[in-house]
C-alpha distance (Angstrom), angle and dihedral (degrees) to the residues before:
residue distance angle dihedral
X1 . . .
X2 3.80 . .
X3 3.73 135.2 .
X4 3.75 119.3 -159.2
X5 3.80 112.7 -121.2
X6 3.71 105.6 -138.3
X7 3.76 138.4 156.9
X8 3.82 128.3 -100.9
X9 3.76 114.7 -83.4
X10 3.80 102.0 -118.3
X11 3.76 103.4 -176.0
X12 3.83 94.1 53.1
X13 3.82 93.2 48.9
X14 3.76 108.0 46.0
X15 3.84 93.7 80.8
X16 3.76 132.1 102.6
X17 3.87 92.9 -127.6
X18 3.82 91.7 63.4
X19 3.79 90.7 47.0
X20 3.80 93.5 46.4
X21 3.86 90.9 52.0
X22 3.75 98.7 44.4
X23 3.78 111.0 25.1
X24 3.73 94.5 103.7
X25 3.82 131.5 136.7
X26 3.72 121.2 -106.6
X27 3.82 146.6 143.4
X28 3.79 124.1 -74.7
X29 3.88 91.3 -134.9
X30 3.79 99.1 -137.3
X31 3.81 78.0 153.1
X32 3.74 140.5 8.8
X33 2.92 119.3 -114.9
X34 3.84 87.3 36.9
X35 3.76 121.7 -130.1
X36 3.79 89.2 -94.8
X37 3.87 86.4 77.6
X38 3.84 92.3 56.7
X39 3.84 107.9 110.5
X40 3.80 134.0 -168.2
X41 3.82 92.2 -126.0
X42 3.73 87.0 76.4
X43 3.84 105.8 112.3
X44 3.73 138.5 -152.3
X45 3.74 87.4 -113.8
X46 3.90 89.1 59.6
X47 3.79 87.7 53.5
X48 3.81 93.4 49.1
X49 3.79 90.6 47.4
X50 3.76 90.1 54.9
X51 3.80 92.2 46.6
X52 3.87 89.8 51.0
X53 3.82 90.8 53.6
X54 3.81 88.4 44.5
X55 3.81 92.7 53.1
X56 3.84 89.0 50.0
X57 3.79 90.2 54.1
X58 3.86 91.9 52.5
X59 3.83 89.3 -150.2
X60 3.80 116.5 161.5
X61 3.78 120.1 -100.3
X62 3.85 133.3 -116.8
X63 3.76 119.3 -159.3
X64 3.84 129.3 -151.9
X65 3.79 116.2 -168.5
X66 3.83 118.2 -165.5
X67 3.78 117.9 -152.6
X68 3.81 106.7 175.8
X69 3.79 105.8 -174.6
X70 3.77 126.5 113.1
X71 3.81 130.5 176.5
X72 3.82 92.9 -139.0
X73 3.77 139.5 10.1
X74 3.74 122.0 -97.8
X75 3.84 103.3 -154.5
X76 3.84 96.3 -142.1
X77 3.83 94.2 53.2
X78 3.79 121.5 122.2
X79 3.83 96.0 173.6
X80 3.80 125.8 117.9
X81 3.84 99.2 -102.0
X82 3.79 143.5 146.2
X83 3.79 121.4 -139.3
X84 3.80 109.3 -144.0
X85 3.76 147.4 138.8
X86 3.78 92.5 -162.8
X87 3.82 116.6 118.5
X88 3.87 88.5 -167.8
X89 3.82 91.1 60.4
X90 3.84 91.0 49.7
X91 3.80 90.4 48.0
X92 3.79 92.7 52.5
X93 3.70 92.9 49.7
X94 3.77 93.9 46.3
X95 3.80 90.3 52.2
X96 3.81 90.9 50.6
X97 3.83 91.2 47.7
X98 3.87 90.7 51.2
X99 3.78 89.1 52.8
X100 3.72 92.1 52.3
X101 3.79 89.7 47.7
X102 3.80 90.4 55.4
X103 3.81 91.8 42.7
X104 3.78 98.2 50.4
X105 3.79 94.8 39.9
X106 3.73 89.3 63.8
X107 3.76 90.7 59.3
X108 3.79 94.2 61.7
X109 3.75 127.4 66.3
X110 3.86 106.4 -98.0
X111 3.77 94.7 -130.8
X112 3.80 95.4 62.4
X113 3.78 108.8 111.2
X114 3.82 124.1 -130.7
X115 3.78 108.7 -138.8
X116 3.80 97.5 168.8
X117 3.80 134.4 38.7
X118 3.78 130.7 169.1
X119 3.77 129.7 -172.1
X120 3.90 112.4 -156.3
X121 3.71 137.4 167.7
X122 2.96 159.3 85.4
X123 3.78 88.9 -26.7
X124 3.81 113.8 -38.4
X125 3.87 90.5 -171.7
X126 3.80 88.9 58.9
X127 3.81 82.7 84.9
X128 3.80 114.2 86.6
X129 3.79 126.1 -114.2
X130 3.85 94.1 -95.4
X131 3.82 93.0 50.4
X132 3.80 93.0 46.8
X133 3.78 90.6 50.2
X134 3.78 93.0 48.1
X135 3.79 92.3 50.7
X136 3.77 94.2 48.1
X137 3.79 94.1 50.5
X138 3.72 91.0 44.0
X139 3.79 90.3 57.3
X140 3.80 90.4 44.7
X141 3.84 90.9 53.5
X142 3.82 91.9 54.8
X143 3.82 105.4 31.2
X144 3.73 128.8 47.4
X145 3.81 102.7 -114.8
X146 3.82 111.8 -170.3
X147 3.82 116.6 -137.4
X148 3.76 117.9 -76.5
X149 3.85 91.2 -109.1
X150 3.82 89.8 66.4
X151 3.79 101.2 26.5
X152 3.83 132.3 72.1
X153 3.78 110.5 -134.7
X154 3.85 115.2 175.7
X155 3.76 136.8 174.1
X156 3.82 135.1 -170.0
X157 3.86 113.0 -123.6
X158 3.79 132.4 -161.8
X159 3.78 101.3 -153.2
X160 3.82 89.4 -145.1
X161 3.81 88.8 66.1
X162 3.77 96.2 45.8
X163 3.83 138.5 87.4
X164 3.81 131.3 178.4
X165 3.87 89.3 -105.5
X166 3.80 92.6 51.4
X167 3.82 89.0 47.8
X168 3.82 87.5 53.5
X169 3.83 88.7 52.9
X170 3.77 91.3 53.3
X171 3.86 90.9 51.6
X172 3.82 89.8 47.0
X173 3.78 91.7 53.2
X174 3.81 92.0 53.5
X175 3.87 108.1 -91.9
X176 3.80 109.5 141.1
X177 3.90 100.0 170.7
X178 3.83 126.2 50.5
X179 3.78 132.6 -175.4
X180 3.79 119.6 -153.5
X181 3.79 118.1 -153.1
X182 3.93 99.9 -134.5
X183 3.83 102.8 149.9
X184 3.89 94.3 170.2
X185 3.80 137.7 -12.6
X186 3.88 94.4 -147.1
X187 3.84 108.3 110.4
X188 3.87 93.1 -146.4
X189 3.82 91.0 52.7
X190 3.78 90.8 46.2
X191 3.81 92.5 52.3
X192 3.82 91.2 47.8
X193 3.82 90.8 54.7
X194 3.76 93.9 41.0
X195 3.88 94.4 -119.1
X196 3.77 111.4 111.1
X197 3.87 115.0 177.1
X198 3.86 121.5 156.9
X199 3.81 120.3 -127.4
X200 3.75 90.2 -122.6
X201 3.80 89.9 61.7
X202 3.80 90.3 55.8
X203 3.77 92.9 44.2
X204 3.80 91.1 54.3
X205 3.81 91.2 49.2
X206 3.77 91.4 50.7
X207 3.81 91.4 51.4
X208 3.79 89.4 50.5
X209 3.89 92.7 47.0
X210 3.78 88.8 54.3
X211 3.76 92.4 47.5
X212 3.76 89.8 52.1
X213 3.80 89.6 47.4
X214 3.81 99.8 -127.9
X215 3.80 108.3 -172.9
X216 3.75 92.9 -130.8
X217 3.80 140.9 7.8
X218 3.80 121.1 -161.3
X219 3.87 126.6 -166.5
X220 3.82 119.8 -151.5
X221 3.80 111.4 -148.4
X222 3.79 129.7 175.4
X223 3.79 129.9 -152.5
X224 3.76 125.5 -163.7
X225 3.86 95.1 50.7
X226 3.81 124.2 140.1
X227 3.77 116.6 -72.8
X228 3.87 94.4 9.2
X229 3.78 118.0 140.4
X230 3.78 133.2 173.6
X231 3.81 88.3 -99.2
X232 3.79 96.1 48.4
X233 3.76 92.5 47.8
X234 3.74 90.5 46.0
X235 3.80 87.2 58.1
X236 3.76 90.9 49.6
X237 3.88 91.9 50.0
X238 3.74 90.5 50.1
X239 3.80 89.9 56.5
X240 3.84 91.0 46.1
X241 3.79 90.3 52.8
X242 3.84 89.4 49.4
X243 3.86 89.0 55.0
X244 3.84 90.2 46.0
X245 3.87 104.3 -150.2
X246 3.77 115.8 -170.0
X247 3.79 94.5 -127.5
X248 3.83 134.0 22.8
X249 3.77 128.1 -162.5
X250 3.81 109.5 -160.2
X251 3.74 102.3 -171.2
X252 3.84 126.8 -166.5
X253 3.81 108.8 -125.6
X254 3.80 109.2 -125.7
X255 3.85 110.9 -152.3
X256 3.80 107.0 -148.9
X257 3.86 105.2 148.0
X258 3.85 89.3 162.8
X259 3.84 88.7 66.9
X260 3.82 100.2 29.0
X261 3.86 110.7 41.3
X262 3.82 94.3 -166.2
X263 3.86 88.7 66.1
X264 3.79 87.8 65.3
X265 3.85 86.9 69.9
X266 3.80 90.4 66.7
X267 3.80 118.1 97.7
X268 3.80 96.4 -108.9
X269 3.81 94.3 -166.5
X270 3.83 88.2 61.9
X271 3.82 94.4 55.8
X272 3.88 111.7 110.8
X273 3.83 114.1 -112.6
X274 3.79 121.0 -114.7
X275 3.75 95.3 -95.8
X276 3.83 92.9 51.1
X277 3.84 90.3 46.4
X278 3.82 87.4 57.6
X279 3.76 90.8 49.9
X280 3.84 90.7 50.1
X281 3.86 90.2 49.2
X282 3.74 94.8 48.5
X283 3.80 93.6 46.0
X284 3.75 94.3 46.8
X285 3.79 93.0 44.8
X286 3.74 93.5 51.5
X287 3.78 90.9 45.6
X288 3.84 91.3 56.1
X289 3.78 92.9 44.0
X290 3.75 91.8 50.7
X291 3.82 87.8 51.4
X292 3.80 88.2 57.8
X293 3.87 102.7 -94.0
X294 3.75 121.9 138.2
X295 3.81 120.1 -132.5
X296 3.79 106.3 -125.3
X297 3.83 97.2 179.0
X298 3.77 138.8 -105.5
X299 3.79 92.8 56.8
X300 3.86 95.4 -49.5
X301 3.83 129.8 126.6
X302 3.75 132.3 178.2
X303 3.79 139.6 178.0
X304 3.81 109.4 -96.0
X305 3.77 92.3 -113.4
X306 3.85 92.4 52.7
X307 3.80 116.1 109.3
X308 3.84 92.5 -115.3
X309 3.75 93.6 55.6
X310 3.89 90.3 45.2
X311 3.79 91.6 49.0
X312 3.79 93.3 49.2
X313 3.83 92.3 49.3
X314 3.80 88.9 51.4
X315 3.89 92.5 46.1
X316 3.79 92.6 -113.3
X317 3.74 102.9 112.3
X318 3.75 118.8 123.2
X319 3.81 139.1 -177.9
X320 3.84 136.0 -140.4
X321 3.81 138.3 150.5
X322 3.82 88.0 -66.8
X323 3.83 89.7 60.3
X324 3.81 125.2 -116.3
X325 3.82 114.8 0.3
X326 3.71 141.2 170.2
X327 3.83 91.9 -139.2
X328 3.78 111.9 94.2
X329 3.74 103.1 152.5
X330 3.82 99.2 59.0
X331 3.76 131.0 95.6
X332 3.78 113.6 -127.8
X333 3.81 118.4 -131.1
X334 3.84 115.5 -164.5
X335 3.84 118.3 -151.2
X336 3.77 124.6 -171.3
X337 3.78 136.8 29.2
X338 3.91 114.8 -30.4
X339 3.77 91.1 0.5
X340 3.90 116.1 148.8
X341 3.79 126.5 -142.0
X342 3.76 129.3 -160.3
X343 3.78 107.7 -159.2
X344 3.84 120.6 170.0
X345 3.87 102.0 -47.2
X346 3.82 97.6 -21.6
X347 3.83 134.2 94.4
X348 3.83 114.3 -160.1
X349 3.75 133.4 173.9
X350 3.73 135.5 -156.1
X351 3.78 119.7 -128.6
X352 3.79 113.8 -74.1
X353 3.85 91.5 -141.8
X354 3.77 113.4 91.1
X355 3.83 89.1 -158.3
X356 3.75 92.7 53.1
X357 3.82 92.1 43.2
X358 3.78 92.2 53.8
X359 3.80 91.7 45.5
X360 3.80 92.3 51.1
X361 3.76 94.2 48.8
X362 3.83 92.5 46.9
X363 3.81 88.3 55.6
X364 3.86 90.7 43.9
X365 3.83 93.8 -118.3
X366 3.82 125.1 138.8
X367 3.77 114.8 -87.6
X368 3.84 92.1 -149.3
X369 3.81 109.6 112.8
X370 3.82 103.4 161.8
X371 3.77 142.0 21.3
X372 3.75 147.3 135.9
X373 3.86 136.5 -125.2
X374 3.77 109.4 -134.9
X375 3.79 117.9 -128.2
X376 3.86 122.5 -145.5
X377 3.78 88.1 -101.1
X378 3.82 89.9 53.5
X379 3.77 90.8 52.8
X380 3.88 93.0 49.0
X381 3.80 93.0 49.7
X382 3.80 90.6 44.7
X383 3.74 89.5 55.4
X384 3.80 92.4 52.1
X385 3.84 93.5 46.3
X386 3.82 93.1 47.3
X387 3.75 91.7 48.7
X388 3.75 90.9 55.7
X389 3.80 93.1 45.2
X390 3.79 98.2 43.0
X391 3.84 106.7 31.2
X392 3.83 99.0 24.3
X393 3.76 89.3 -128.4
X394 3.80 143.4 81.8
X395 3.76 120.8 -142.2
X396 3.85 108.4 -171.6
X397 3.82 92.2 -167.3
X398 3.81 91.4 60.3
X399 3.80 90.6 52.6
X400 3.79 89.4 49.2
X401 3.74 93.6 51.1
X402 3.73 95.3 45.1
X403 3.81 96.9 48.2
X404 3.75 106.4 21.9
X405 3.75 97.9 -117.7
X406 3.79 136.5 128.4
X407 3.86 100.6 -118.6
X408 3.86 95.5 -154.3
X409 3.78 90.7 53.5
X410 3.78 99.3 39.1
X411 3.78 92.2 47.4
X412 3.79 99.2 32.2
X413 3.82 95.4 138.2
X414 3.82 92.8 41.2
X415 3.83 92.7 53.7
X416 3.83 89.4 66.4
X417 3.75 89.0 53.4
X418 3.83 91.6 49.1
X419 3.80 89.3 52.0
X420 3.81 89.5 51.5
X421 3.77 89.4 52.6
X422 3.86 89.2 51.6
X423 3.80 90.2 52.8
X424 3.82 89.9 49.1
X425 3.85 90.6 52.4
X426 3.75 94.9 -115.9
X427 3.81 92.9 113.3
X428 3.78 131.8 30.1
X429 3.83 118.1 -149.2
X430 3.74 116.3 -149.1
X431 3.80 114.8 172.9
X432 3.81 105.3 -46.3
X433 3.81 94.4 -24.5
X434 3.86 129.1 96.5
X435 3.73 112.5 -153.2
X436 3.85 120.8 -167.2
X437 3.78 110.3 -122.1
X438 3.80 124.2 -141.9
X439 3.84 88.9 -99.1
X440 3.76 90.3 48.4
X441 3.79 92.9 54.7
X442 3.78 89.6 65.2
X443 3.84 89.6 61.0
X444 3.82 99.9 28.1
X445 3.73 89.4 131.7
X446 3.83 88.9 60.7
X447 3.76 90.8 52.0
X448 3.78 89.3 51.0
X449 3.77 92.4 50.2
X450 3.84 87.9 67.2
X451 3.80 87.6 73.7
X452 3.84 97.9 42.6
X453 3.78 105.9 107.3
X454 3.81 92.2 -173.9
X455 3.80 97.1 53.1
X456 3.82 98.6 88.6
X457 3.82 90.9 59.3
X458 3.82 92.0 48.0
X459 3.84 90.9 51.0
X460 3.78 90.2 47.6
X461 3.92 94.3 51.6
X462 3.84 92.1 48.3
X463 3.77 98.2 -109.7
X464 3.82 110.2 177.4
X465 3.79 117.6 -126.5
X466 3.82 129.6 174.3
X467 3.86 117.4 -104.5
X468 3.73 118.4 -92.3
X469 3.80 90.7 -134.1
């Protein structure tokens, strides 16, 4: 099955009617059910039951390690982070994290290989070389990391905390993928978001990453920031193309100052309006596609030879809390404050409070404070949503075969919504397959919302989501 990789249709999108119809709030679906369904009645026994089923399956493991510290505050950031210059605070957290690594590793059969690991933050590279080395070898002692030729080991990097020598250390430890937080190359935008980093600094890191032969380099960019315009972002994308990263994440900035206080420090009057944000997205997307990148979906682009693009073309792309991934058959183990695990048919999350996390680990107690056990209906709906997000299509016959249902009967009400999306040009129906159109990709979250059985309750209780556009 093949999906055409095309640009975004600018002329049909830069109008107020499209925005009026589709500028709704909704989840980003890094999981289904979303984290809003996690509840505190979830017990340690629920977790252990999932681990037992996981060990019986003998599936490989994927690790996510959360390192929440940053040296300075980026005003746009919505991550769980701690701004500090204190070595003592870092040390206490690292000690707690090591205790969790030892504790959780005992739950899983030792022979199970780890094929994927991602360190996120915060700023993982805020930790010094000795601390990064200690943490890597601590994980290697307690989990079975496969060699770097077979495994995918990635880390998020703030270029302001990185040197060529430190990059060499990361490669020597075993990391083979890096993600650089760029956001924007325009100086005025950088100053507004409190994240100034010269182009030359990124250029030097890119040269070093190629010399060290990292398998993949990703750039994180954000559109919708203060003082951005179509012209300014076009200049940034030109520089990105010049540096030629393997993957690009072009995220939509969600302005929610009520939830994230630091966002209130941004000059709100300088934020581009929705229509201009659409223009920026369309222009940047087409620029990248003209340069040879493939649009993966949900703000992600990759070179056609990249594993993500190949996996999507073959219908094997998947999505978890680490983003898009080629690893489906792996249980995800979250380590660190606020980290989320997906083990067998259970989502569970560590406490979001760093103080509570450290206290629990010092007492030797489980840091898991919330979770949810997925029902069969949850798994069916998750399969539909992930197919739309990852492959840009929905094949009812595949869902029927996998779960033993009659799609038209099971999703009788949703079928009507799908047909409305076809009439609006967001989906194209060919035979029994629904393909997401270029217009539909802009509002793919809205299409997914059709299958979210929990959404009406969240809308009713006033839950705040970011805007789709």
